[in-house]
C-alpha positions as CSV (number, residue, x, y, z in Angstrom):
1,X,0.0,0.0,0.0
2,X,1.4,3.4,-0.9
3,X,0.6,6.8,0.4
4,X,0.5,9.9,-1.7
5,X,0.6,13.4,-0.1
6,X,-1.8,16.0,-1.4
7,X,-2.4,19.6,-0.5
8,X,-0.8,21.6,2.3
9,X,-1.0,21.4,6.1
10,X,-4.3,20.9,7.8
11,X,-5.9,24.3,8.9
12,X,-8.7,23.0,11.1
13,X,-8.8,22.8,14.9
14,X,-6.3,20.5,16.4
15,X,-7.8,17.2,17.7
16,X,-11.0,17.5,15.6
17,X,-12.1,14.3,13.8
18,X,-11.5,15.6,10.3
19,X,-11.0,13.6,7.2
20,X,-10.2,16.5,4.9
21,X,-8.2,15.1,1.9
22,X,-8.5,11.5,3.0
23,X,-9.2,9.0,0.2
24,X,-8.6,5.7,-1.4
25,X,-7.1,5.4,-4.9
26,X,-8.5,2.3,-6.6
27,X,-5.6,0.6,-8.3
28,X,-7.3,-2.8,-8.1
29,X,-8.4,-4.6,-11.3
30,X,-12.1,-4.0,-10.8
31,X,-14.4,-1.1,-9.9
32,X,-15.3,-1.0,-6.2
33,X,-19.0,-0.8,-5.4
34,X,-18.9,-0.9,-1.5
35,X,-16.4,0.3,1.1
36,X,-17.0,-0.1,4.9
37,X,-14.4,0.9,7.4
38,X,-13.7,-0.1,11.0
39,X,-11.1,1.5,13.2
40,X,-8.4,-1.2,13.9
41,X,-9.5,-3.5,16.7
42,X,-13.1,-2.2,17.0
43,X,-15.2,-4.3,14.7
44,X,-17.8,-1.5,14.3
45,X,-18.1,-0.5,10.7
46,X,-19.0,2.8,9.0
47,X,-21.8,3.2,6.6
48,X,-21.0,2.3,2.9
49,X,-18.7,5.1,1.7
50,X,-19.7,4.5,-1.9
51,X,-23.2,5.7,-1.1
52,X,-21.7,9.2,-0.9
53,X,-20.3,9.0,-4.4
54,X,-22.8,10.2,-7.1
55,X,-21.4,7.7,-9.6
56,X,-22.1,4.6,-7.5
57,X,-18.7,2.9,-7.9
58,X,-15.1,3.8,-8.0
59,X,-13.4,2.8,-11.2
60,X,-9.7,1.8,-11.6
61,X,-7.4,4.8,-11.1
62,X,-10.1,6.9,-9.4
63,X,-10.2,8.3,-5.9
64,X,-13.0,7.7,-3.3
65,X,-13.0,10.6,-0.9
66,X,-13.7,9.5,2.7
67,X,-15.7,11.6,5.2
68,X,-16.1,11.4,9.0
69,X,-13.0,9.5,9.8
70,X,-10.3,10.3,12.4
71,X,-6.7,9.6,11.3
72,X,-5.5,6.1,12.1
73,X,-5.4,2.5,11.0
74,X,-8.5,0.9,9.6
75,X,-9.9,-2.4,8.4
76,X,-11.7,-2.0,5.1
77,X,-14.4,-4.4,3.8
78,X,-14.5,-3.9,0.0
79,X,-16.9,-5.3,-2.6
80,X,-16.1,-5.1,-6.3
81,X,-18.5,-5.0,-9.2
82,X,-18.6,-8.8,-9.5
83,X,-19.8,-9.1,-5.9
84,X,-16.5,-10.4,-4.6
85,X,-15.9,-9.3,-1.0
86,X,-12.3,-8.7,0.3
87,X,-10.6,-7.2,3.3
88,X,-7.8,-4.6,3.4
89,X,-6.1,-4.6,6.8
90,X,-4.2,-1.9,8.6
91,X,-5.0,0.8,6.1
92,X,-3.3,4.0,7.4
93,X,-5.8,6.8,6.8
94,X,-4.3,10.3,7.4
95,X,-5.4,13.8,6.8
96,X,-4.4,15.1,3.3
97,X,-3.2,11.7,2.1
98,X,-4.6,9.3,-0.5
99,X,-4.0,5.6,0.1
100,X,-3.4,3.5,-3.0
101,X,-5.3,0.2,-2.8
102,X,-3.9,-2.6,-5.1
103,X,-4.9,-6.2,-5.7
104,X,-2.2,-7.5,-3.4
105,X,-3.6,-5.4,-0.5
106,X,-6.9,-7.4,-0.6
107,X,-7.1,-10.5,1.5
108,X,-9.5,-13.2,2.4
109,X,-11.6,-12.6,-0.7
110,X,-14.9,-14.5,-1.1
111,X,-15.3,-15.4,-4.8
């Protein structure tokens, strides 16, 4: 998993849960249709982040902007357009950074 830096320093109040600039760059081989996130070790998942995207899926080489997340490590439950469900573990979401998600980052996939 690679991190790309975007934009400048965060200008919001320190300590606020702010996901400005957070996102996932889909470098997998299939469009992503669902993304749920859970803070590492918590097993409580967010709502589907794709629902916030007007297109309804994230194509290859496109970015899904994330909202409502504090910086930290997350477990992602990802569904692609074939219905395959996979997990991406220990994804480090940080303010003003885009995480590249590749096929090799997906584990325990259900065909």
